[in-house]
N, C-alpha and C positions, 0 to 999 in steps of 0.2 A: 507360581508354587510354592507353599510352604516347604521351606527345608527340613530334613529328617535326618537325625539323628540314632544312630544305634550304641544304647549303653549296655555293655556286657557285663553281667554282673549287677544291674540298675536299681533292684531293690535292697544292694547291703546295705552295710554301715557310711560308706562312701558314695557309691553310686547314687542313691535313695534322694542325697540333696545335690547331687549331679541333675539327675533327673528335675528335680522342682525347678532349679536353675534355666534349664534349659527351657522347659514349658514358659516361664515367665516372660523369657526373650520370644516366644512365639512359637519355638521349633515344634514340630512334629516329634515325640521321641517313643521311640522303640526300645522299653526295656527287656533285655535278653538272659533269661533266667533258666535255672534248671526245672523249677515249679512255680510254674505263672500262677499256679491255683491262688496258692499263698502271696502271689506279691499284686494284690487287686488295691492294696494300699496306695498304689503309686497313681492310679487313675484320678483322683481328686488334685491331684497336681497342676491340671489344667483343664481347658473346656471337656465335655464330652468327647469321645473320640481321639485327642488329641495323643493321650497318653498308655501305650498300651505295651502289657507284659506279653511277653512272647515264650515259647519254647526254645530253649538251645542248648545244645553240649559241647562245650567249645574243647571238644577230642575225638570230634567229627567234621568233617568238610564240608558235608550237603549240609549239615545243620548250622553253620556256621556262615554259610556263603546264604542260604535262605533267607538270615535275617540283617544279610548287610547287604543286598541287592537296594536300591535306590537310593541309599545313604548317601549323604554329601558329608558325614564324617561319624569316624567310631570311636568310642570312649574305652577304652578296656579296664576295669573296676577290677576286674577277678582275681584273687591271693587267698592263700592259705597260710594257716600258722601251725596246723600241724597235717601229716598225711592220715589219710582215712581211705584203703580200697585202692579204686583206681584213682582216685584223686591224690597223684603224688604232688609231689613239688617240680617234678620233670614235667611232667603231662597234664599239670595245670600252669603252672609259671615261668616255663621254658618253652615247651612245646605247642601250649595252647596261645602262647602272646604271640609266638612267629605265626601261627597257624590264621588269626586275627589278620594276623599284618598282611601275609603273603595274598592271602583270599579279600581284603579289602584294599591291594593293590591291580590285583586282576579285575575288580569290579570298577575300578574307577573313582573309588572315595577320594575326595580330597583332601582328607586330614583326620590324623590320629592324633590320639590321646592315651598315653602307656601309664596308668598307676605305678610303679615302683616301689623303690623304698631305699631310703641311706643307709650305707654298709653295703650295697649290693657289690658284689665280689668275686671274679670268677678264680679268684685263688684264695676265697675262705674256705677254713674248715666246715661251715654249717652249708647246707645243702639249700637251707631258706637262700641267704644271700647269694650263693653260687646260680641259682637257679633265677633268681629275679635279674643278675647280671646278664645271663644265656636268654632270658624274656626282651633285656633291653635290647640286647646284640640281634635276636631274630625280627625286631620290628625295624629298628634301621635298616638292616640288608635289603627289607621292602617297602618300607615308606621312612626313606632317608630326613625328609622334614619332620617328622613326627616332634611331639613335646611329650617327652618322658618329664615326669614326676615322680621326685624322690622325699615324700616326707619323712619326718623324723614320726616317734609316737601319735598315734592320732587321737583325740579327743573329744568327747562328743555326747548327746545324751546317751547315744546307744553302746558308747565305746564297751571295749571289753579289758579295760586298763581300770580306768578310777572306779568304775562299776563293781569289777572283780575284789578289789581290793577293801572298798568298802562295806561291799556284803560279806566278806572275811572279817573283818574289824567290829562285825556286833557280836563276833563270840569269842572267848577267851580275853586273857589279859596279856595277850603277844601278838605281833604282826610280822610274819616270816617273810624274808625277802631274798632272794638270791642277786649278788649286785650290787649292794647298798651305794657303793660308791660310784658306780656305772653312770655315767652324764646321760642325759636326755635334752631334746628339745622340744616340746611337746608343743601340738600343731592343732588349733581347732579345724574341724573337719569342715566344715563349711567353707573356711580358708581356701582349703584342699580342693574343695567343688570348682568355689568361682576361677582357680589357677587350671582346672582341668576344661571348663566353660569359654576361658580366653584362648585355651590351644584349639578348642573345637570350632569355635568362629573365625580363628584366621587371626586373632587381636597377640599373638604371641609367637615370636620367632619361634623357631624347630630348635631343638637342642634337649638338654637335662638341666634340671632345676631341682635344686635341693630345699626343703622345705621344711620352714623352722620355724615356734614362734619365737616372742620376745624375751623368756627366759632360758638360760643353762641352767639346770637342776639336775642334782644327784638324785637316785632311787631313793635313798632314804630322805632327802629332801623332798621330794614327790610322796612321799607318803605322808610324812608330818604336816607338808598343806593340805592333804585330803583330810586327815583327822581333825585338824582345825575345824574346818568346812561343815565335817559332819559331826563336832563336838564331841568328842570322843577322845579318848587319854588310851593308849597302847604302848607298851613298849617294844620298839621296832627293833626288834633281833636280824643279823646277816646270816644267810646259809652259807657257810664256803662251798665252793666251787667243786672241790671232791664228793661232798657229801650230796651236792646236788646233782652232781653226775651219776650217784649211784642212785639217789632217788627215780632220778630220771630212765634209767634202765629196769628198774623196779618196775616202775607205772610204765614203760612202754611191755613188759611180758605181761603183766596184768592186761592191757589191751590187746595184744595179740593171741592169747589165751581165750579171752572173751569173744573173739571175733568182731573187734574195736565195737563192740556194746558197752564197754567199758572205758573212759576215756581216762586218764591221769590229770593231775593240775599240771603238769610240766614234763616236756622231754628233753632230752639230750642235746638234740639240735637247738632248742630254746634257750641250753645253758649256755651253748658255746656262743650265742648270739649275743647272751646279757655280758660276755666277760668282753667288749667293746664296745665305746663309748658311740653315743645314737645321736650327733650332732652334724648341723651345718659344718660342711667344710669350707676352706678358703681358695682364693679366686674361682670362684664360682658361681651359676647364676641362682638369684635370689628369687624370693616373693617383692625385694626391690626392684629386680629387673620386669615386675608383671605391672610394677605399681598398684601392690597388694601392701596393706598395714595389717600384717597378721596380730587378732585379737590376744589378749593375755588371759592365763589361766583363771586367775584369782575375778574375772567379768561374770564366766562361764559357770566354773566347777557350783557353785552355789544352786544356778537353776534347775541343777540336775540330780545333784545330790543330796539332795534333802532329806528325801523319804527312807536314809539310813542313818539319821538322826536321832537321836533315842525317843524323843518327843515328835517325830517325823514333822507335817506340815504346823504344829502348835510348838514349836520351838521357839521360835520369835514373839508367841503370845506369852508363853510362860518366863522367857526372860524378860519381858516388860512387865510382869504382872509383881517379880521381886522385886521392883521399884517402886512401886505402888505404896503409899503410905496409909496404915491401919488409922 
C-alpha cells in the first residue's frame, strides 16, 4: 500500500511545497489544516484522491490523533509570526509541536520532521524564539530520531518578506527597516521543502539542521537587492530599536483594543528578534549534510517580484524599446 504522510500546516507557505514534493514521490498526502475549504488548491498536486485537505486543530489531542492514524511520517510546518487569540506562541509552537510528537509516537509513526527556526533559544528574550526551542525539546522527548530543520528567513513566491517590502516600496520616497545591520541568510522555500521530504522518507539522519542560502546579507543589503529587482529607487532608512519598540507597543495596544481586528506592521517580540543575526551557526549540520545545493536569491526573486515594477510585466519590453533606433 502507498505510504501516507500527514503534513500539519500543509497548505501554508512551506507546507504546500512539501505536499507537492511528497505527492510527486507517490505518497498519499494528508494536509492537516484549520480550514480545509481554503486548502482545495493542494488537490491537483497529485492524482485524484492522492492529496486530501482535512481539518485539524493542533491544540486538541483528539483532532491531532484523528489525522495521525495510519501515517508513516508526520511533518509539522505550523508556526506563527504573531499571536492572535488562542493561537499563542506557547500553544502553537511549543505545546502544539509536543502534542504532535507525543501522539505520533503513540500511533507508531516511524518518522517526524519539525520545521523550527534559526535562533530557537530557550534563554531568548523573544517569546517566538523560546517557544521554538520548547517545541524542539518536546518533539525530541517523544520522537528522539526526529529531523528538526532551522531555516533562516524563507523566500519564495508566497513569502511575507520580500513581497511585503516590495509592496511598501511602491509608495513614498523612503523604505523604513528595523535592524538594517542585522544579518540574514535567506533560503529558498523549495530547498527547505526538499530537506523536509528527505527527513520524512528516511533519507536524512535524525538531528538538528540549520538551513541558509548561499548568501549572507544585512537587512539593508537585502532591501537594496529587492529594489534593484523591482526597478525602484528608495532611501532605505533604519528605524532605531528604541523607536521600533515604542511602535510595537503602540500597535499592540491598537490590536488589543480592536480585539485583533487591526494588526500592526510590527510587534515588540519581532523587534527583539531583529536585534540578532539570523544566520547558520558553526559546527552544525547544514544543507551540505543533506546533499542539497541551495539556490541563490538572484535566480529566484525576479520570477515573482516583477509585479511590483513600475511597468510590471512590460518592464523588459519597455527597456528593450529604449534601445531601438528611430
